[in-house]
C-alpha angles and dihedrals in degrees: 000000000000090000090049092052089048090055091050091049091050093049091048092053091045094052093052086214095140128202093297093053093049091049090048093050095043093053088061088066088077089070087066093067091054090056098047093113089063092054092050105038139089094028108227137165092284093057093042093053094051092041091056089042091058092045088052092053097038096086093053091046091048092052092046093048095046091065092066105034102078108135097008120128122232095253091050090050090050090054094047095049103038112013101042098046089047093062098067089039090054092049092048094051090045092056092042090051090056089053089051100045091046094045091236110165119231106219144133119019091000092056093047092047091053092048091047096049089044093053088045090056090051091048092047091051093050091049090053091047093049093047091051097047093043091052092046091051100035095244092133131145091254091055100043106022123242098281097048090042093056092042093049096049093046089052092050094049094043090049090053092051092050089047093054093046104042108023134055086256108131139181086245090067091055092044092052089048091054092046086052091051092050089048092052091047094051091045092048091047090049092051092049096038095123092056091045092054092052088053092054096051 
């Protein structure tokens, strides 16, 4: 987060847009909400891909978030997950739009910084994903040892990359599997609702 804010600040200073320019660019974001129907409908391959992508990641995100939400109300969780992360993203795209509308080239240090932080975000996501699935499956450092732990996870990730590149295996399959898991959980909860009610009282 600190690195992302640093990148935003660096891009803001490099653009020389000033506070008035940032405000002008940021106000244009309001037009996005008036066009939401065009982003949602009609559902095409683009929408379907990202929908399944988010379903595929939702289990990991849910497990990660569940570690920090003890004692937080629903509205607070909504603010923390949707509103707070949207603020730096809104600032970032406001600055980027200024670059675009004024035909300012992004090169040199700024370009390298964007690539570096983007790579760091991907690595961080993979690290979180690896930690969660290894804990869930018992493939931890304590169980395997450091060497076997690294080798096993490299092999798993490499096999997944090869599967996506050279087989019909697609993210849609993963997303559909997750949807099936959710459906099974909701069905099971509905079938055992009386027992669940007794546990909550």
